[in-house]
N, CA, C and O atoms as CSV, one atom per row, in Angstrom:
chain,resi,resn,atom,element,x,y,z
A,1,GLN,N,N,15.962,5.845,13.242
A,1,GLN,CA,C,14.705,5.321,13.768
A,1,GLN,C,C,14.093,4.365,12.756
A,1,GLN,O,O,13.991,4.682,11.571
A,2,VAL,N,N,13.689,3.195,13.232
A,2,VAL,CA,C,13.095,2.185,12.366
A,2,VAL,C,C,11.614,2.476,12.233
A,2,VAL,O,O,10.874,2.375,13.212
A,3,GLN,N,N,11.169,2.836,11.038
A,3,GLN,CA,C,9.762,3.131,10.861
A,3,GLN,C,C,9.349,3.114,9.404
A,3,GLN,O,O,10.172,3.235,8.496
A,4,LEU,N,N,8.048,2.961,9.210
A,4,LEU,CA,C,7.413,3.094,7.905
A,4,LEU,C,C,6.346,4.173,8.036
A,4,LEU,O,O,5.553,4.155,8.978
A,5,VAL,N,N,6.326,5.105,7.100
A,5,VAL,CA,C,5.369,6.203,7.163
A,5,VAL,C,C,4.613,6.275,5.844
A,5,VAL,O,O,5.193,6.519,4.785
A,6,GLU,N,N,3.297,6.055,5.935
A,6,GLU,CA,C,2.455,6.105,4.756
A,6,GLU,C,C,1.926,7.509,4.517
A,6,GLU,O,O,1.797,8.306,5.447
A,7,SER,N,N,1.625,7.797,3.269
A,7,SER,CA,C,1.008,9.073,2.902
A,7,SER,C,C,0.204,8.875,1.627
A,7,SER,O,O,0.382,7.894,0.905
A,8,GLY,N,N,-0.695,9.839,1.364
A,8,GLY,CA,C,-1.418,9.839,0.102
A,8,GLY,C,C,-2.863,9.423,0.173
A,8,GLY,O,O,-3.546,9.423,-0.852
A,9,GLY,N,N,-3.355,9.070,1.336
A,9,GLY,CA,C,-4.743,8.690,1.438
A,9,GLY,C,C,-5.668,9.877,1.261
A,9,GLY,O,O,-5.231,11.028,1.241
A,10,GLY,N,N,-6.967,9.577,1.132
A,10,GLY,CA,C,-7.934,10.650,0.987
A,10,GLY,C,C,-9.254,10.137,0.466
A,10,GLY,O,O,-9.513,8.933,0.447
A,11,LEU,N,N,-10.092,11.080,0.039
A,11,LEU,CA,C,-11.415,10.769,-0.493
A,11,LEU,C,C,-11.359,10.811,-2.014
A,11,LEU,O,O,-10.837,11.758,-2.602
A,12,VAL,N,N,-11.902,9.771,-2.642
A,12,VAL,CA,C,-11.917,9.704,-4.097
A,12,VAL,C,C,-13.242,9.101,-4.542
A,12,VAL,O,O,-13.818,8.272,-3.838
A,13,GLN,N,N,-13.718,9.509,-5.693
A,13,GLN,CA,C,-14.975,8.991,-6.216
A,13,GLN,C,C,-14.774,7.613,-6.833
A,13,GLN,O,O,-13.673,7.291,-7.281
A,14,PRO,N,N,-15.813,6.806,-6.863
A,14,PRO,CA,C,-15.706,5.498,-7.531
A,14,PRO,C,C,-15.233,5.670,-8.970
A,14,PRO,O,O,-15.682,6.560,-9.692
A,15,GLY,N,N,-14.317,4.796,-9.362
A,15,GLY,CA,C,-13.724,4.887,-10.690
A,15,GLY,C,C,-12.491,5.749,-10.749
A,15,GLY,O,O,-11.796,5.778,-11.765
A,16,GLY,N,N,-12.211,6.449,-9.673
A,16,GLY,CA,C,-11.064,7.343,-9.637
A,16,GLY,C,C,-9.776,6.631,-9.287
A,16,GLY,O,O,-9.730,5.412,-9.123
A,17,SER,N,N,-8.716,7.445,-9.177
A,17,SER,CA,C,-7.384,6.918,-8.888
A,17,SER,C,C,-6.770,7.636,-7.699
A,17,SER,O,O,-7.101,8.781,-7.392
A,18,LEU,N,N,-5.869,6.926,-7.041
A,18,LEU,CA,C,-5.157,7.486,-5.906
A,18,LEU,C,C,-3.828,6.765,-5.764
A,18,LEU,O,O,-3.740,5.562,-6.014
A,19,GLY,N,N,-2.802,7.487,-5.368
A,19,GLY,CA,C,-1.500,6.879,-5.159
A,19,GLY,C,C,-1.077,6.992,-3.708
A,19,GLY,O,O,-1.148,8.069,-3.116
A,20,LEU,N,N,-0.639,5.889,-3.137
A,20,LEU,CA,C,-0.127,5.863,-1.774
A,20,LEU,C,C,1.384,5.693,-1.808
A,20,LEU,O,O,1.927,5.041,-2.700
A,21,SER,N,N,2.047,6.276,-0.842
A,21,SER,CA,C,3.491,6.146,-0.734
A,21,SER,C,C,3.874,5.733,0.673
A,21,SER,O,O,3.206,6.090,1.643
A,22,CYS,N,N,4.949,4.980,0.773
A,22,CYS,CA,C,5.452,4.541,2.072
A,22,CYS,C,C,6.950,4.824,2.103
A,22,CYS,O,O,7.705,4.324,1.269
A,23,ALA,N,N,7.362,5.622,3.060
A,23,ALA,CA,C,8.777,5.954,3.232
A,23,ALA,C,C,9.359,5.120,4.365
A,23,ALA,O,O,8.821,5.091,5.471
A,24,ALA,N,N,10.459,4.448,4.074
A,24,ALA,CA,C,11.077,3.576,5.063
A,24,ALA,C,C,12.365,4.170,5.604
A,24,ALA,O,O,13.121,4.812,4.875
A,25,SER,N,N,12.603,3.952,6.877
A,25,SER,CA,C,13.862,4.371,7.484
A,25,SER,C,C,14.297,3.329,8.499
A,25,SER,O,O,13.467,2.643,9.096
A,26,GLY,N,N,15.600,3.217,8.687
A,26,GLY,CA,C,16.122,2.310,9.695
A,26,GLY,C,C,16.168,0.856,9.301
A,26,GLY,O,O,16.453,0.003,10.142
A,27,ILE,N,N,15.893,0.538,8.028
A,27,ILE,CA,C,15.964,-0.832,7.552
A,27,ILE,C,C,16.841,-0.871,6.307
A,27,ILE,O,O,17.093,0.155,5.675
A,28,ILE,N,N,17.301,-2.070,5.966
A,28,ILE,CA,C,18.062,-2.239,4.723
A,28,ILE,C,C,17.038,-2.406,3.615
A,28,ILE,O,O,16.655,-3.522,3.262
A,29,PHE,N,N,16.603,-1.277,3.073
A,29,PHE,CA,C,15.448,-1.268,2.180
A,29,PHE,C,C,15.667,-2.119,0.932
A,29,PHE,O,O,14.743,-2.786,0.466
A,30,SER,N,N,16.869,-2.100,0.396
A,30,SER,CA,C,17.113,-2.730,-0.905
A,30,SER,C,C,16.899,-4.237,-0.891
A,30,SER,O,O,16.697,-4.833,-1.949
A,31,ILE,N,N,16.938,-4.867,0.278
A,31,ILE,CA,C,16.743,-6.318,0.336
A,31,ILE,C,C,15.423,-6.692,1.003
A,31,ILE,O,O,15.169,-7.865,1.276
A,32,ALA,N,N,14.586,-5.689,1.263
A,32,ALA,CA,C,13.345,-5.933,1.994
A,32,ALA,C,C,12.193,-6.267,1.054
A,32,ALA,O,O,12.019,-5.645,0.006
A,33,ASN,N,N,11.417,-7.258,1.456
A,33,ASN,CA,C,10.120,-7.471,0.829
A,33,ASN,C,C,9.160,-6.441,1.405
A,33,ASN,O,O,8.991,-6.350,2.621
A,34,MET,N,N,8.533,-5.667,0.529
A,34,MET,CA,C,7.637,-4.599,0.975
A,34,MET,C,C,6.213,-4.927,0.569
A,34,MET,O,O,5.967,-5.408,-0.538
A,35,GLY,N,N,5.277,-4.665,1.471
A,35,GLY,CA,C,3.897,-4.997,1.177
A,35,GLY,C,C,2.922,-3.929,1.608
A,35,GLY,O,O,3.220,-3.063,2.431
A,36,TRP,N,N,1.748,-4.024,1.023
A,36,TRP,CA,C,0.620,-3.188,1.428
A,36,TRP,C,C,-0.506,-4.106,1.905
A,36,TRP,O,O,-0.793,-5.138,1.299
A,37,TYR,N,N,-1.118,-3.706,2.986
A,37,TYR,CA,C,-2.275,-4.386,3.541
A,37,TYR,C,C,-3.360,-3.343,3.733
A,37,TYR,O,O,-3.093,-2.143,3.668
A,38,ARG,N,N,-4.583,-3.796,3.970
A,38,ARG,CA,C,-5.664,-2.861,4.245
A,38,ARG,C,C,-6.645,-3.482,5.234
A,38,ARG,O,O,-6.779,-4.701,5.340
A,39,GLN,N,N,-7.323,-2.593,5.951
A,39,GLN,CA,C,-8.332,-3.032,6.908
A,39,GLN,C,C,-9.561,-2.155,6.754
A,39,GLN,O,O,-9.537,-0.961,7.052
A,40,ALA,N,N,-10.623,-2.766,6.288
A,40,ALA,CA,C,-11.895,-2.061,6.132
A,40,ALA,C,C,-12.628,-2.039,7.468
A,40,ALA,O,O,-12.362,-2.875,8.332
A,41,PRO,N,N,-13.539,-1.103,7.646
A,41,PRO,CA,C,-14.293,-1.020,8.903
A,41,PRO,C,C,-14.987,-2.337,9.224
A,41,PRO,O,O,-15.709,-2.882,8.389
A,42,GLY,N,N,-14.770,-2.845,10.421
A,42,GLY,CA,C,-15.420,-4.068,10.859
A,42,GLY,C,C,-14.864,-5.342,10.277
A,42,GLY,O,O,-15.437,-6.414,10.476
A,43,LYS,N,N,-13.750,-5.250,9.555
A,43,LYS,CA,C,-13.168,-6.436,8.926
A,43,LYS,C,C,-11.726,-6.632,9.376
A,43,LYS,O,O,-11.103,-5.731,9.937
A,44,GLN,N,N,-11.214,-7.829,9.118
A,44,GLN,CA,C,-9.828,-8.111,9.455
A,44,GLN,C,C,-8.889,-7.498,8.415
A,44,GLN,O,O,-9.270,-7.249,7.271
A,45,ARG,N,N,-7.669,-7.267,8.846
A,45,ARG,CA,C,-6.656,-6.751,7.931
A,45,ARG,C,C,-6.384,-7.797,6.862
A,45,ARG,O,O,-6.289,-8.987,7.164
A,46,GLU,N,N,-6.257,-7.361,5.614
A,46,GLU,CA,C,-6.006,-8.279,4.523
A,46,GLU,C,C,-4.838,-7.801,3.667
A,46,GLU,O,O,-4.580,-6.604,3.536
A,47,TRP,N,N,-4.150,-8.767,3.096
A,47,TRP,CA,C,-3.024,-8.473,2.231
A,47,TRP,C,C,-3.509,-7.921,0.896
A,47,TRP,O,O,-4.520,-8.374,0.360
A,48,VAL,N,N,-2.779,-6.934,0.361
A,48,VAL,CA,C,-3.136,-6.306,-0.910
A,48,VAL,C,C,-2.101,-6.623,-1.990
A,48,VAL,O,O,-2.442,-7.113,-3.066
A,49,ALA,N,N,-0.829,-6.336,-1.686
A,49,ALA,CA,C,0.204,-6.510,-2.712
A,49,ALA,C,C,1.569,-6.567,-2.047
A,49,ALA,O,O,1.764,-6.058,-0.944
A,50,THR,N,N,2.514,-7.201,-2.745
A,50,THR,CA,C,3.882,-7.320,-2.264
A,50,THR,C,C,4.845,-7.105,-3.419
A,50,THR,O,O,4.561,-7.475,-4.558
A,51,ILE,N,N,5.986,-6.501,-3.112
A,51,ILE,CA,C,7.056,-6.390,-4.098
A,51,ILE,C,C,8.355,-6.826,-3.440
A,51,ILE,O,O,8.685,-6.387,-2.338
A,52,GLY,N,N,9.087,-7.693,-4.124
A,52,GLY,CA,C,10.337,-8.200,-3.598
A,52,GLY,C,C,11.514,-7.327,-3.977
A,52,GLY,O,O,11.364,-6.349,-4.709
A,53,PRO,N,N,12.699,-7.687,-3.469
A,53,PRO,CA,C,13.899,-6.894,-3.738
A,53,PRO,C,C,14.240,-6.767,-5.215
A,53,PRO,O,O,14.824,-5.766,-5.631
A,54,ARG,N,N,13.879,-7.778,-6.020
A,54,ARG,CA,C,14.169,-7.728,-7.457
A,54,ARG,C,C,12.994,-7.201,-8.257
A,54,ARG,O,O,13.001,-7.240,-9.487
A,55,GLY,N,N,11.985,-6.710,-7.554
A,55,GLY,CA,C,10.848,-6.115,-8.237
A,55,GLY,C,C,9.741,-7.075,-8.610
A,55,GLY,O,O,8.813,-6.704,-9.330
A,56,ILE,N,N,9.825,-8.308,-8.129
A,56,ILE,CA,C,8.751,-9.262,-8.415
A,56,ILE,C,C,7.537,-8.896,-7.570
A,56,ILE,O,O,7.642,-8.682,-6.362
A,57,THR,N,N,6.386,-8.831,-8.230
A,57,THR,CA,C,5.174,-8.371,-7.558
A,57,THR,C,C,4.129,-9.478,-7.469
A,57,THR,O,O,4.089,-10.396,-8.288
A,58,ASN,N,N,3.290,-9.361,-6.450
A,58,ASN,CA,C,2.142,-10.242,-6.282
A,58,ASN,C,C,0.971,-9.410,-5.784
A,58,ASN,O,O,1.145,-8.449,-5.035
A,59,TYR,N,N,-0.229,-9.798,-6.213
A,59,TYR,CA,C,-1.422,-9.025,-5.881
A,59,TYR,C,C,-2.546,-9.940,-5.412
A,59,TYR,O,O,-2.666,-11.085,-5.847
A,60,ALA,N,N,-3.360,-9.405,-4.519
A,60,ALA,CA,C,-4.600,-10.083,-4.168
A,60,ALA,C,C,-5.516,-10.062,-5.385
A,60,ALA,O,O,-5.489,-9.125,-6.182
A,61,GLU,N,N,-6.327,-11.110,-5.516
A,61,GLU,CA,C,-7.223,-11.191,-6.669
A,61,GLU,C,C,-8.157,-9.986,-6.756
A,61,GLU,O,O,-8.520,-9.553,-7.849
A,62,SER,N,N,-8.538,-9.458,-5.618
A,62,SER,CA,C,-9.505,-8.363,-5.586
A,62,SER,C,C,-8.961,-7.063,-6.176
A,62,SER,O,O,-9.732,-6.172,-6.531
A,63,VAL,N,N,-7.628,-6.951,-6.281
A,63,VAL,CA,C,-7.045,-5.706,-6.791
A,63,VAL,C,C,-6.240,-5.918,-8.063
A,63,VAL,O,O,-5.778,-4.951,-8.669
A,64,LYS,N,N,-6.066,-7.151,-8.470
A,64,LYS,CA,C,-5.253,-7.453,-9.647
A,64,LYS,C,C,-5.816,-6.758,-10.877
A,64,LYS,O,O,-7.014,-6.818,-11.151
A,65,GLY,N,N,-4.922,-6.094,-11.617
A,65,GLY,CA,C,-5.350,-5.361,-12.801
A,65,GLY,C,C,-5.759,-3.929,-12.522
A,65,GLY,O,O,-5.904,-3.137,-13.453
A,66,ARG,N,N,-5.950,-3.583,-11.255
A,66,ARG,CA,C,-6.336,-2.214,-10.895
A,66,ARG,C,C,-5.247,-1.504,-10.088
A,66,ARG,O,O,-5.063,-0.294,-10.223
A,67,PHE,N,N,-4.539,-2.243,-9.262
A,67,PHE,CA,C,-3.502,-1.665,-8.405
A,67,PHE,C,C,-2.128,-2.056,-8.930
A,67,PHE,O,O,-1.945,-3.134,-9.496
A,68,THR,N,N,-1.157,-1.154,-8.732
A,68,THR,CA,C,0.225,-1.422,-9.107
A,68,THR,C,C,1.148,-1.031,-7.969
A,68,THR,O,O,1.118,0.104,-7.494
A,69,ILE,N,N,1.969,-1.978,-7.535
A,69,ILE,CA,C,2.953,-1.699,-6.501
A,69,ILE,C,C,4.312,-1.515,-7.158
A,69,ILE,O,O,4.665,-2.239,-8.089
A,70,SER,N,N,5.071,-0.542,-6.667
A,70,SER,CA,C,6.397,-0.292,-7.213
A,70,SER,C,C,7.311,0.180,-6.093
A,70,SER,O,O,6.850,0.544,-5.011
A,71,ARG,N,N,8.610,0.169,-6.364
A,71,ARG,CA,C,9.559,0.593,-5.332
A,71,ARG,C,C,10.663,1.426,-5.954
A,71,ARG,O,O,11.005,1.267,-7.126
A,72,ASP,N,N,11.208,2.315,-5.146
A,72,ASP,CA,C,12.347,3.145,-5.534
A,72,ASP,C,C,13.389,2.973,-4.444
A,72,ASP,O,O,13.294,3.585,-3.380
A,73,ASP,N,N,14.383,2.137,-4.713
A,73,ASP,CA,C,15.370,1.847,-3.685
A,73,ASP,C,C,16.210,3.063,-3.323
A,73,ASP,O,O,16.650,3.196,-2.181
A,74,ALA,N,N,16.434,3.947,-4.283
A,74,ALA,CA,C,17.229,5.153,-3.997
A,74,ALA,C,C,16.507,6.075,-3.020
A,74,ALA,O,O,17.131,6.699,-2.161
A,75,LYS,N,N,15.188,6.152,-3.161
A,75,LYS,CA,C,14.395,7.015,-2.278
A,75,LYS,C,C,13.847,6.252,-1.082
A,75,LYS,O,O,13.246,6.846,-0.187
A,76,ARG,N,N,14.053,4.925,-1.062
A,76,ARG,CA,C,13.567,4.101,0.043
A,76,ARG,C,C,12.055,4.217,0.195
A,76,ARG,O,O,11.540,4.346,1.306
A,77,THR,N,N,11.358,4.171,-0.926
A,77,THR,CA,C,9.913,4.284,-0.893
A,77,THR,C,C,9.262,3.148,-1.691
A,77,THR,O,O,9.841,2.612,-2.636
A,78,VAL,N,N,8.066,2.808,-1.285
A,78,VAL,CA,C,7.236,1.869,-2.030
A,78,VAL,C,C,5.894,2.564,-2.269
A,78,VAL,O,O,5.344,3.209,-1.377
A,79,THR,N,N,5.393,2.420,-3.470
A,79,THR,CA,C,4.189,3.123,-3.893
A,79,THR,C,C,3.106,2.134,-4.287
A,79,THR,O,O,3.391,1.070,-4.836
A,80,LEU,N,N,1.869,2.493,-4.004
A,80,LEU,CA,C,0.724,1.706,-4.449
A,80,LEU,C,C,-0.163,2.624,-5.278
A,80,LEU,O,O,-0.823,3.513,-4.739
A,81,GLN,N,N,-0.176,2.409,-6.581
A,81,GLN,CA,C,-1.047,3.169,-7.469
A,81,GLN,C,C,-2.350,2.415,-7.606
A,81,GLN,O,O,-2.374,1.252,-8.008
A,82,MET,N,N,-3.434,3.091,-7.267
A,82,MET,CA,C,-4.752,2.452,-7.257
A,82,MET,C,C,-5.640,3.112,-8.300
A,82,MET,O,O,-5.894,4.315,-8.233
A,83,ASN,N,N,-6.103,2.342,-9.247
A,83,ASN,CA,C,-6.984,2.836,-10.307
A,83,ASN,C,C,-8.323,2.118,-10.250
A,83,ASN,O,O,-8.460,1.079,-9.604
A,84,SER,N,N,-9.295,2.682,-10.929
A,84,SER,CA,C,-10.640,2.080,-10.990
A,84,SER,C,C,-11.125,1.713,-9.589
A,84,SER,O,O,-11.593,0.600,-9.347
A,85,LEU,N,N,-11.004,2.653,-8.693
A,85,LEU,CA,C,-11.345,2.383,-7.298
A,85,LEU,C,C,-12.835,2.137,-7.117
A,85,LEU,O,O,-13.675,2.720,-7.802
A,86,LYS,N,N,-13.135,1.249,-6.166
A,86,LYS,CA,C,-14.500,0.852,-5.855
A,86,LYS,C,C,-14.793,1.189,-4.399
A,86,LYS,O,O,-13.870,1.302,-3.593
A,87,PRO,N,N,-16.061,1.350,-4.055
A,87,PRO,CA,C,-16.385,1.615,-2.642
A,87,PRO,C,C,-15.820,0.548,-1.703
A,87,PRO,O,O,-15.463,0.855,-0.566
A,88,GLU,N,N,-15.736,-0.682,-2.161
A,88,GLU,CA,C,-15.211,-1.756,-1.311
A,88,GLU,C,C,-13.700,-1.674,-1.109
A,88,GLU,O,O,-13.136,-2.456,-0.344
A,89,ASP,N,N,-13.045,-0.740,-1.783
A,89,ASP,CA,C,-11.626,-0.497,-1.534
A,89,ASP,C,C,-11.419,0.441,-0.342
A,89,ASP,O,O,-10.285,0.673,0.078
A,90,THR,N,N,-12.498,0.971,0.192
A,90,THR,CA,C,-12.403,1.850,1.355
A,90,THR,C,C,-11.798,1.097,2.530
A,90,THR,O,O,-12.299,0.048,2.935
A,91,ALA,N,N,-10.713,1.644,3.073
A,91,ALA,CA,C,-10.007,0.973,4.165
A,91,ALA,C,C,-8.857,1.847,4.629
A,91,ALA,O,O,-8.501,2.833,3.983
A,92,VAL,N,N,-8.290,1.470,5.747
A,92,VAL,CA,C,-7.003,2.024,6.146
A,92,VAL,C,C,-5.928,1.137,5.511
A,92,VAL,O,O,-5.938,-0.083,5.671
A,93,TYR,N,N,-5.021,1.761,4.803
A,93,TYR,CA,C,-3.975,1.033,4.087
A,93,TYR,C,C,-2.673,1.131,4.871
A,93,TYR,O,O,-2.253,2.214,5.280
A,94,TYR,N,N,-2.044,-0.028,5.071
A,94,TYR,CA,C,-0.831,-0.119,5.868
A,94,TYR,C,C,0.333,-0.622,5.024
A,94,TYR,O,O,0.183,-1.511,4.185
A,95,CYS,N,N,1.481,-0.037,5.267
A,95,CYS,CA,C,2.739,-0.501,4.673
A,95,CYS,C,C,3.387,-1.487,5.647
A,95,CYS,O,O,3.290,-1.340,6.865
A,96,ASN,N,N,4.044,-2.484,5.083
A,96,ASN,CA,C,4.606,-3.543,5.947
A,96,ASN,C,C,5.885,-4.117,5.365
A,96,ASN,O,O,6.024,-4.276,4.152
A,97,THR,N,N,6.819,-4.425,6.264
A,97,THR,CA,C,7.941,-5.272,5.921
A,97,THR,C,C,8.299,-6.107,7.134
A,97,THR,O,O,8.516,-5.567,8.219
A,98,ASN,N,N,8.361,-7.408,6.964
A,98,ASN,CA,C,8.623,-8.326,8.068
A,98,ASN,C,C,7.615,-8.043,9.179
A,98,ASN,O,O,6.411,-8.165,8.953
A,99,LYS,N,N,8.067,-7.675,10.350
A,99,LYS,CA,C,7.142,-7.423,11.460
A,99,LYS,C,C,6.911,-5.936,11.706
A,99,LYS,O,O,6.290,-5.555,12.698
A,100,LEU,N,N,7.412,-5.097,10.800
A,100,LEU,CA,C,7.298,-3.655,10.950
A,100,LEU,C,C,6.097,-3.136,10.174
A,100,LEU,O,O,5.909,-3.463,9.002
A,101,TRP,N,N,5.280,-2.316,10.847
A,101,TRP,CA,C,4.075,-1.750,10.243
A,101,TRP,C,C,4.095,-0.233,10.361
A,101,TRP,O,O,4.615,0.334,11.322
A,102,GLY,N,N,3.505,0.409,9.341
A,102,GLY,CA,C,3.251,1.828,9.474
A,102,GLY,C,C,1.955,2.047,10.243
A,102,GLY,O,O,1.291,1.097,10.657
A,103,LYS,N,N,1.610,3.319,10.425
A,103,LYS,CA,C,0.395,3.650,11.180
A,103,LYS,C,C,-0.836,3.659,10.293
A,103,LYS,O,O,-1.963,3.677,10.789
A,104,GLY,N,N,-0.630,3.647,8.998
A,104,GLY,CA,C,-1.753,3.555,8.074
A,104,GLY,C,C,-2.212,4.893,7.543
A,104,GLY,O,O,-1.969,5.941,8.142
A,105,THR,N,N,-2.887,4.834,6.394
A,105,THR,CA,C,-3.480,6.020,5.784
A,105,THR,C,C,-4.852,5.620,5.257
A,105,THR,O,O,-5.018,4.562,4.650
A,106,LEU,N,N,-5.830,6.485,5.501
A,106,LEU,CA,C,-7.221,6.160,5.183
A,106,LEU,C,C,-7.541,6.490,3.737
A,106,LEU,O,O,-7.249,7.585,3.254
A,107,VAL,N,N,-8.144,5.531,3.055
A,107,VAL,CA,C,-8.656,5.724,1.702
A,107,VAL,C,C,-10.168,5.527,1.746
A,107,VAL,O,O,-10.659,4.486,2.183
A,108,THR,N,N,-10.888,6.529,1.292
A,108,THR,CA,C,-12.342,6.455,1.251
A,108,THR,C,C,-12.807,6.628,-0.183
A,108,THR,O,O,-12.520,7.637,-0.827
A,109,VAL,N,N,-13.527,5.634,-0.672
A,109,VAL,CA,C,-14.051,5.683,-2.042
A,109,VAL,C,C,-15.564,5.869,-1.944
A,109,VAL,O,O,-16.295,4.960,-1.552
A,110,SER,N,N,-16.005,7.048,-2.304
A,110,SER,CA,C,-17.421,7.376,-2.145
A,110,SER,C,C,-17.795,8.533,-3.058
A,110,SER,O,O,-16.979,9.404,-3.357
A,111,SER,N,N,-19.047,8.518,-3.493
A,111,SER,CA,C,-19.539,9.625,-4.307
A,111,SER,C,C,-20.229,10.660,-3.412
A,111,SER,O,O,-20.716,11.677,-3.906
């Protein structure tokens, strides 16, 4: 079955950390560009970070220096480590490759 399944969302206080994981199946993971996007309430979905097959990463300016994307080709997973979280990071976070999307996982940053 071709799918992406996110996990790891939850409630965290401002300044805290949270790690998201995305498990892929049904795709040739080792050659896939993998990305994370997010959609805050009332806003459009926006790109967060991407990692290529050779591990080259790119980040949105809003998360650069705070978020880290990584991949494990053996486990077919991509991870988003989020540090120094801010209330404006509150959103549903989606894993993506090409035209395939996961269902998302909610991250809420609040005291």
